[in-house]
C-alpha positions as CSV (number, residue, x, y, z in Angstrom):
1,M,29.6,10.9,16.2
2,T,31.2,8.8,13.5
3,E,32.2,9.8,10.0
4,R,29.8,9.3,7.2
5,G,30.0,5.9,5.5
6,T,31.4,4.0,8.5
7,V,29.6,0.9,9.6
8,T,28.6,1.1,13.2
9,P,26.0,-0.4,15.5
10,D,23.7,2.0,17.4
11,R,26.2,3.0,20.1
12,A,29.4,1.1,19.9
13,T,31.9,1.5,17.0
14,P,33.2,-1.8,15.7
15,S,36.9,-2.5,15.4
16,P,38.3,-1.5,11.9
17,S,39.6,-5.0,11.6
18,L,36.2,-6.6,12.1
19,P,34.9,-7.8,8.7
20,L,31.5,-6.6,7.6
21,A,30.2,-10.1,7.3
22,S,30.6,-10.7,11.0
23,I,28.5,-7.7,11.9
24,P,24.7,-8.5,12.2
25,N,23.6,-7.2,8.8
26,T,20.1,-6.4,10.0
27,W,21.3,-4.1,12.8
28,A,24.4,-2.4,11.4
29,I,24.1,1.3,10.5
30,R,26.5,3.6,8.6
31,A,26.0,6.6,10.9
32,P,24.0,7.4,14.0
33,A,21.1,9.8,14.2
34,T,21.8,13.6,14.0
35,P,20.0,16.2,16.1
36,K,18.1,17.4,13.0
37,M,16.8,13.8,12.5
38,V,15.6,13.7,16.2
39,V,13.7,16.9,15.6
40,S,12.1,15.5,12.4
41,I,11.2,12.3,14.3
42,V,9.4,14.3,17.0
43,L,7.7,16.5,14.4
44,V,6.3,13.5,12.5
45,G,5.1,12.0,15.8
46,V,3.0,15.2,16.5
47,L,1.6,15.2,13.0
48,T,0.7,11.5,13.2
49,D,-1.3,12.2,16.3
50,I,-3.2,15.0,14.4
51,V,-3.9,12.6,11.5
52,L,-5.4,10.0,13.8
53,H,-7.9,12.6,14.9
54,T,-8.6,14.2,11.5
55,G,-8.6,11.0,9.4
56,L,-6.8,9.9,6.3
57,A,-8.8,11.8,3.6
58,T,-7.6,15.1,4.8
59,L,-5.0,17.8,4.1
60,S,-3.2,16.9,7.4
61,C,-2.5,13.4,6.1
62,F,-1.0,14.6,2.9
63,A,1.0,17.2,4.7
64,T,2.4,14.6,7.1
65,L,3.5,12.2,4.3
66,S,5.0,15.1,2.4
67,I,7.0,16.1,5.4
68,V,8.1,12.5,5.9
69,A,9.4,12.4,2.3
70,A,11.1,15.8,2.6
71,Q,12.8,14.8,5.8
72,L,14.1,11.6,4.2
73,L,15.4,13.5,1.2
74,R,17.2,16.1,3.3
75,S,18.6,13.6,5.8
76,G,21.5,12.9,3.4
77,R,21.2,9.1,3.9
78,L,19.7,8.4,0.5
79,E,22.8,8.0,-1.6
80,N,21.5,7.1,-5.0
81,A,18.9,8.6,-7.5
82,I,16.7,5.5,-7.4
83,S,16.0,5.7,-3.7
84,K,15.2,9.4,-4.0
85,L,12.9,8.7,-6.9
86,L,11.1,6.0,-4.9
87,V,10.6,8.5,-2.0
88,L,9.3,11.2,-4.4
89,S,6.9,8.8,-6.1
90,S,5.2,8.2,-2.8
91,L,3.7,11.7,-3.2
92,A,1.9,10.5,-6.3
93,F,-0.2,8.4,-4.0
94,S,-0.4,10.4,-0.8
95,V,-1.8,13.4,-2.8
96,W,-5.1,11.5,-3.3
97,S,-5.9,11.9,0.4
98,V,-7.0,15.5,-0.4
99,L,-8.7,14.6,-3.7
100,R,-10.7,11.5,-2.9
101,T,-12.8,10.4,0.1
102,S,-13.5,6.7,-0.8
103,A,-12.2,4.9,2.4
104,W,-10.9,1.7,0.6
105,L,-9.2,3.7,-2.1
106,I,-7.5,6.1,0.4
107,A,-6.4,3.1,2.4
108,L,-4.7,1.5,-0.6
109,D,-3.0,4.8,-1.5
110,M,-1.6,5.1,2.0
111,I,-0.3,1.5,2.0
112,V,1.4,2.0,-1.4
113,A,2.8,5.4,-0.3
114,S,4.2,3.9,2.9
115,A,5.7,1.0,0.9
116,L,7.4,3.4,-1.5
117,L,8.9,5.3,1.4
118,L,10.2,2.0,2.9
119,A,11.6,0.9,-0.5
120,G,13.4,4.2,-0.9
121,S,14.9,3.9,2.5
122,S,15.9,0.2,1.9
123,F,17.6,0.9,-1.3
124,S,19.4,4.0,0.0
125,C,22.9,2.6,-0.8
126,S,22.2,-0.7,-2.5
127,A,21.7,-2.1,-6.0
128,A,18.7,-1.1,-8.1
129,P,15.4,-2.7,-7.3
130,W,15.0,-4.3,-10.8
131,T,18.1,-6.5,-10.1
132,T,16.5,-7.8,-6.8
133,S,14.9,-11.2,-6.7
134,I,11.9,-12.2,-4.6
135,P,14.1,-13.9,-2.0
136,E,16.1,-10.7,-1.8
137,F,12.9,-8.7,-1.3
138,L,11.9,-11.1,1.5
139,R,15.3,-10.7,3.1
140,R,15.0,-6.9,3.0
141,S,11.6,-7.1,4.5
142,C,13.0,-9.0,7.4
143,A,15.8,-6.4,7.7
144,V,13.2,-3.6,7.9
145,V,11.4,-5.4,10.7
146,S,14.7,-5.7,12.6
147,H,15.4,-2.0,12.1
148,G,11.9,-1.2,13.3
149,V,12.4,-3.2,16.5
150,R,15.5,-1.1,17.2
151,S,14.1,2.2,15.9
152,G,13.7,3.6,19.5
153,A,17.4,3.1,20.1
154,F,18.2,5.0,16.9
155,L,16.8,8.2,18.5
156,F,19.7,8.1,21.0
157,S,22.3,6.6,18.8
158,G,24.1,9.9,18.4
159,V,24.0,10.8,22.0
160,K,27.2,10.1,24.0
161,A,26.5,8.2,27.2
162,P,27.4,10.4,30.2
163,R,29.9,9.2,32.7
164,R,28.6,7.6,35.8
165,G,30.2,10.2,37.9
166,A,28.3,12.9,36.1
167,I,24.9,11.3,36.7
168,T,25.2,10.8,40.4
169,P,25.3,14.5,41.4
170,I,22.3,15.2,39.2
171,L,20.2,12.5,40.8
172,R,21.3,13.6,44.3
173,G,20.5,17.2,43.6
174,F,17.1,16.3,42.2
175,M,16.2,14.2,45.3
176,L,17.3,17.1,47.6
177,A,15.2,19.6,45.7
178,L,12.1,17.5,45.4
179,P,10.7,17.9,49.0
180,L,11.5,21.6,48.9
181,L,9.6,22.0,45.6
182,L,6.6,20.2,47.0
183,I,6.4,22.2,50.3
184,L,7.1,25.6,48.9
185,G,4.9,25.0,45.8
186,A,2.0,24.0,48.1
187,L,2.4,27.2,50.1
188,L,2.6,29.4,47.0
189,A,-0.5,27.7,45.5
190,S,-2.5,28.3,48.6
191,A,-1.5,32.0,48.6
192,D,-2.2,32.7,44.9
193,A,-5.2,31.4,43.0
194,V,-3.7,32.2,39.6
195,F,-0.5,30.3,40.4
196,A,-2.6,27.4,41.7
197,S,-4.5,27.3,38.4
198,F,-1.3,26.3,36.6
199,F,-1.5,23.0,38.4
200,D,-5.3,22.5,38.2
201,V,-5.3,20.4,35.0
202,N,-8.2,18.1,34.1
203,I,-6.8,15.1,32.3
204,D,-8.9,12.7,30.3
205,G,-7.0,9.4,30.7
206,S,-8.3,7.7,27.6
207,M,-7.7,10.7,25.4
208,T,-4.3,11.2,26.8
209,L,-3.4,7.6,26.0
210,F,-4.8,8.0,22.5
211,H,-2.6,11.1,21.9
212,L,0.4,9.3,23.4
213,F,-0.2,6.3,21.1
214,G,-0.4,8.4,18.0
215,F,2.7,10.4,18.9
216,T,4.7,7.2,19.7
217,M,3.6,5.4,16.5
218,G,4.6,8.4,14.4
219,C,8.0,8.7,16.1
220,L,8.7,5.0,15.7
221,A,7.6,5.1,12.0
222,M,9.9,8.0,11.1
223,A,12.8,6.5,13.2
224,T,12.4,3.3,11.3
225,L,12.6,5.0,7.9
226,L,15.7,6.9,8.9
227,R,17.3,3.9,10.5
228,V,16.6,1.7,7.4
229,A,18.1,4.5,5.2
230,S,21.1,4.6,7.5
231,A,21.6,0.8,7.3
232,A,25.0,-0.6,6.2
233,Q,25.0,-2.1,2.7
234,E,24.3,-5.7,3.3
235,P,26.2,-8.6,1.7
236,K,24.3,-10.5,-1.0
237,A,22.3,-13.5,0.2
238,A,23.9,-16.8,-0.5
239,Q,22.5,-18.7,-3.4
240,G,20.4,-21.6,-2.3
241,H,20.7,-25.1,-3.7
242,R,18.2,-25.6,-6.5
243,T,16.3,-28.8,-6.1
244,L,13.8,-29.1,-9.0
245,R,15.0,-31.5,-11.7
246,R,14.0,-31.7,-15.3
247,V,11.5,-34.6,-15.0
248,E,9.8,-32.9,-12.0
249,M,9.5,-29.6,-13.8
250,M,8.1,-31.3,-16.9
251,M,5.5,-33.1,-14.9
252,V,4.3,-30.0,-13.1
253,L,4.2,-27.7,-16.2
254,G,3.1,-30.5,-18.6
255,L,0.1,-31.5,-16.4
256,L,-0.9,-27.8,-16.0
257,D,-0.7,-27.4,-19.8
258,G,-3.0,-30.4,-20.2
259,L,-5.5,-29.0,-17.6
260,F,-5.6,-25.6,-19.2
261,G,-5.8,-27.1,-22.7
262,L,-8.9,-29.1,-21.6
263,W,-10.4,-25.9,-20.2
264,A,-9.8,-24.2,-23.6
265,V,-11.6,-27.1,-25.3
266,A,-14.5,-26.6,-22.9
267,Q,-14.8,-22.9,-24.0
268,L,-15.0,-24.0,-27.6
269,L,-17.7,-26.6,-26.8
270,A,-19.7,-24.0,-24.8
271,M,-20.2,-22.0,-28.0
272,S,-21.3,-25.1,-30.0
273,S,-24.5,-27.1,-30.1
274,A,-22.9,-29.7,-27.8
275,G,-22.3,-27.0,-25.3
276,D,-25.9,-25.9,-25.5
277,H,-27.0,-29.4,-24.6
278,V,-24.8,-29.5,-21.5
279,L,-26.0,-26.0,-20.4
280,N,-29.6,-26.9,-20.9
281,T,-29.3,-30.0,-18.8
282,Q,-27.9,-27.8,-16.0
283,G,-30.6,-25.2,-16.4
284,L,-28.3,-22.4,-17.6
285,T,-28.4,-20.0,-20.5
286,Y,-25.1,-19.1,-22.2
287,A,-25.5,-15.6,-20.8
288,E,-25.8,-17.0,-17.3
289,Y,-22.9,-19.3,-17.9
290,A,-20.7,-16.5,-19.2
291,R,-21.4,-14.2,-16.3
292,T,-20.2,-16.7,-13.7
293,G,-16.8,-17.7,-12.5
294,F,-14.7,-14.6,-13.4
295,F,-13.3,-14.4,-9.8
296,Q,-12.2,-18.0,-10.0
297,L,-10.6,-17.5,-13.3
298,L,-8.6,-14.5,-12.0
299,A,-7.5,-16.6,-9.0
300,V,-6.3,-19.3,-11.4
301,A,-4.3,-16.8,-13.4
302,G,-2.7,-15.3,-10.2
303,I,-1.8,-18.7,-8.8
304,T,-0.3,-19.8,-12.2
305,I,2.0,-16.7,-12.2
306,S,3.2,-17.7,-8.7
307,I,3.8,-21.4,-9.8
308,V,5.9,-20.4,-12.8
309,M,8.0,-18.1,-10.7
310,I,8.6,-20.8,-8.1
311,V,9.4,-23.5,-10.7
312,R,11.9,-21.1,-12.4
313,A,13.5,-20.2,-9.1
314,E,14.0,-23.9,-8.0
315,L,14.9,-25.4,-11.4
316,Q,18.5,-26.6,-11.8
317,H,20.0,-24.3,-14.5
318,D,23.1,-26.3,-15.4
319,D,21.2,-28.5,-17.9
320,P,20.6,-26.8,-21.3
321,E,17.9,-29.4,-22.1
322,S,16.0,-28.4,-18.9
323,T,16.1,-24.8,-20.0
324,R,14.7,-25.6,-23.4
325,W,11.9,-27.7,-22.1
326,F,11.0,-25.1,-19.4
327,R,10.7,-22.4,-22.0
328,R,8.5,-24.5,-24.3
329,L,6.1,-25.7,-21.5
330,V,5.9,-22.4,-19.7
331,L,5.2,-20.4,-22.9
332,V,2.3,-22.7,-23.6
333,L,1.1,-22.4,-20.0
334,L,1.3,-18.6,-20.0
335,G,-0.4,-18.4,-23.4
336,L,-3.4,-20.4,-22.1
337,T,-3.3,-18.4,-18.9
338,L,-3.6,-15.2,-21.0
339,A,-6.7,-16.8,-22.6
340,I,-8.2,-17.4,-19.2
341,V,-7.7,-13.7,-18.3
342,V,-9.3,-12.6,-21.6
343,V,-12.3,-14.9,-21.0
344,S,-12.7,-13.6,-17.4
345,I,-12.7,-10.0,-18.7
346,Q,-15.3,-10.9,-21.2
347,R,-17.5,-12.5,-18.6
348,L,-17.1,-9.6,-16.3
349,S,-18.1,-7.2,-19.1
350,L,-21.3,-9.3,-19.7
351,Y,-22.1,-9.1,-16.0
352,E,-21.6,-5.3,-15.9
353,R,-23.8,-4.9,-19.0
354,E,-26.6,-6.8,-17.3
355,F,-26.4,-5.6,-13.7
356,G,-24.6,-2.3,-14.0
357,W,-21.4,-1.1,-12.4
358,T,-20.1,-1.1,-8.8
359,S,-16.7,0.1,-7.5
360,L,-15.7,-3.5,-6.9
361,R,-16.5,-4.6,-10.4
362,L,-14.5,-1.6,-11.8
363,V,-11.5,-2.5,-9.6
364,V,-11.7,-6.2,-10.6
365,H,-11.9,-5.2,-14.2
366,I,-8.7,-3.1,-14.0
367,S,-7.0,-5.8,-11.9
368,A,-7.8,-8.4,-14.6
369,V,-6.2,-6.2,-17.3
370,G,-3.2,-5.8,-14.9
371,I,-2.9,-9.6,-14.5
372,G,-2.9,-10.0,-18.3
373,V,0.0,-7.5,-18.5
374,L,1.9,-9.5,-15.8
375,V,1.4,-12.7,-17.8
376,V,2.9,-11.1,-20.9
377,L,5.8,-9.7,-18.8
378,L,6.5,-13.0,-17.2
379,A,6.5,-14.7,-20.6
380,L,9.1,-12.2,-21.8
381,S,11.2,-12.7,-18.7
382,C,11.1,-16.5,-19.2
383,T,12.6,-16.1,-22.7
384,T,15.8,-14.6,-21.2
385,R,18.5,-16.8,-19.7
386,L,17.3,-18.5,-16.6
387,G,18.4,-16.7,-13.5
388,A,18.7,-13.4,-15.4
389,G,15.0,-12.4,-15.2
390,N,15.1,-10.8,-11.7
391,W,13.5,-7.7,-13.2
392,F,10.0,-9.3,-13.1
393,P,9.2,-8.7,-9.4
394,S,10.0,-5.0,-9.8
395,A,8.0,-4.9,-13.1
396,A,5.0,-6.4,-11.3
397,A,5.3,-3.8,-8.5
398,V,5.3,-1.0,-11.2
399,V,2.3,-2.5,-12.9
400,A,0.4,-2.6,-9.6
401,C,1.3,1.0,-8.8
402,L,0.2,2.1,-12.3
403,A,-3.1,0.2,-11.9
404,L,-3.8,2.0,-8.6
405,L,-3.0,5.4,-10.2
406,L,-5.4,4.6,-13.0
407,I,-8.1,3.7,-10.5
408,N,-7.5,7.0,-8.7
409,L,-7.6,9.0,-11.9
410,M,-10.9,7.3,-12.9
411,N,-12.4,8.2,-9.5
412,P,-14.3,4.8,-9.1
413,D,-17.4,6.2,-7.2
414,D,-17.8,9.0,-9.7
415,F,-17.3,6.6,-12.7
416,V,-19.8,4.1,-11.3
417,T,-22.4,6.8,-10.6
418,R,-22.2,8.3,-14.1
419,R,-22.4,4.9,-15.8
420,N,-25.4,3.7,-13.8
421,V,-27.3,7.0,-14.3
422,Q,-26.6,6.9,-18.0
423,R,-27.9,3.3,-18.4
424,A,-30.9,3.8,-16.2
425,P,-33.3,4.9,-19.1
426,T,-32.1,2.0,-21.3
427,T,-32.6,-0.9,-18.9
428,N,-35.6,-2.7,-17.5
429,R,-33.9,-3.2,-14.1
430,A,-34.8,-1.0,-11.2
431,F,-32.5,1.9,-10.6
432,D,-30.5,1.3,-7.3
433,D,-30.6,4.8,-5.8
434,S,-29.8,3.4,-2.3
435,Y,-26.4,2.0,-3.5
436,L,-25.4,5.4,-5.1
437,A,-26.4,7.2,-1.9
438,R,-24.1,4.9,0.1
439,L,-21.1,5.8,-2.0
440,S,-18.5,8.3,-0.8
441,D,-18.5,12.1,-1.4
442,D,-16.6,11.3,-4.7
443,A,-20.0,10.2,-6.2
444,I,-22.2,13.1,-5.1
445,P,-21.5,15.7,-7.9
446,A,-22.2,13.0,-10.5
447,A,-25.4,11.9,-8.7
448,V,-26.7,15.4,-8.5
449,G,-25.8,16.1,-12.1
450,G,-27.6,13.0,-13.3
451,L,-30.9,13.7,-11.6
452,K,-32.4,15.3,-14.7
453,S,-31.8,12.2,-16.8
454,L,-33.8,9.9,-14.4
455,S,-37.5,9.2,-14.5
456,E,-39.7,11.1,-12.0
457,P,-40.0,8.3,-9.4
458,E,-36.3,7.5,-9.6
459,R,-35.4,11.2,-9.4
460,E,-37.5,11.6,-6.2
461,D,-36.0,8.6,-4.6
462,L,-32.4,9.6,-5.3
463,L,-33.1,13.2,-4.3
464,R,-34.5,12.0,-1.0
465,Q,-31.4,9.9,-0.4
466,L,-29.1,12.8,-1.3
467,C,-30.9,15.3,1.0
468,L,-30.4,13.0,3.9
469,R,-26.6,13.3,3.6
470,P,-25.1,15.7,6.1
471,Y,-22.7,18.5,5.1
472,S,-20.4,20.6,7.1
473,N,-17.7,23.3,7.0
474,P,-14.5,21.6,8.0
475,D,-11.4,23.4,9.2
476,W,-8.2,23.4,7.1
477,L,-6.8,20.3,8.7
478,H,-9.9,18.3,7.6
479,W,-9.9,20.0,4.1
480,N,-10.6,17.7,1.2
481,L,-11.5,18.7,-2.4
482,S,-14.0,15.9,-3.0
483,A,-15.8,16.6,0.3
484,R,-16.0,20.3,-0.6
485,N,-17.4,19.6,-4.0
486,A,-19.9,17.2,-2.5
487,D,-21.1,19.9,0.0
488,A,-21.5,22.4,-2.8
489,A,-23.6,19.9,-4.8
490,I,-25.9,19.1,-1.9
491,R,-26.3,22.8,-1.1
492,S,-27.3,23.4,-4.7
493,L,-30.3,21.0,-4.3
494,Q,-31.8,23.4,-1.7
495,C,-33.1,20.5,0.4
496,S,-35.8,21.4,2.9
497,K,-34.4,20.4,6.3
């Protein structure tokens, strides 16, 4: 066992004279695993196997991720407040596994919760995330993969290797005892049926492999988190040579400004009589024109954000004139990009007003607002000194997490159901009861509560769909608040089975 804070590979202790830069920075650890860590790794392996059998939208999933966060915090390897805050914030997403049942939403929550646990481990003794650039994030991701490959060895990193002379007598003794165990054990089993029953085990091969897979994956995941948290503080990545010159930057951003400006002119023409003529020749009304293309517009906005970040990273910063031109051109580009985002939100709103809501449209709507916020943040970061805006990637991650929290709080399936039930009496379009019935348990209470506001045919169709849904009494491992409320709502209908 080495002292806390020393840099060491899994088993061998490096020479004190060996410089840190010469140690493979993706493998070096400050301290090996402790017996308590090994126990926590095995515990998480058992719990992961349980989660694979119960599902993600269950109490067992939340309990497992909570224990993972607790074990990371009590390991003593998280040496700064930021890393502890990142680990604790993972609970804000894992808790939805007992509050929601929508499969896609729970999957996103688990991905974000896992990413926050990894981020907390990765920044256990390093600089704050908001000073980390995108290349640095990529380098850390590669380091996490390297630690994950060696996570199995971390289990035994604190165990001293026994001397060869101590292993030989153990092996010889086992080999001598093995035939005696087999002969005497067979005799005892033939003489006593109860004793023989201890060895009469029916093993389902496929199920055993499934249990072994879940246990192994859980152990490796927890070992990876602890190993990443134990990693030595790595040297800063070398600054690469910036290759983009002023003329090249001006050509890229200037041409994009011209393209986006032409698009803005098209929007003005679309609202004029000249635009009416163009739309009529293509057989489109303005409403049909406005309801199309919002996915493409959002893609354009997302790609533009990436382009600006790449140009900024590759631009040579030693020329003040390049800096001034970059700011001018990029602010125009981002201003036009923000206009694209606003138009896409407007088009999506028209589509929702005409055809109603779906969970996908709600998520896209919130994502569009989030992209607009990112455009504003990127514009602010570009007004700072070039090379000093490394806070934008972290800000983008925070915006994404807040957007997901907002989606969870809104409860998409419940929101969509309430909105569609409310608009049913005011629209000429047929009420889509089959879509509502296909939603998760999150939507059931709202659907049952909205039956009275529907017309008689619509009420009967939706009631028939709801009564076809099964309900059950799950054990505590499968417990979920949304599923419980859905069962109570279905039972209140008193469907004839």
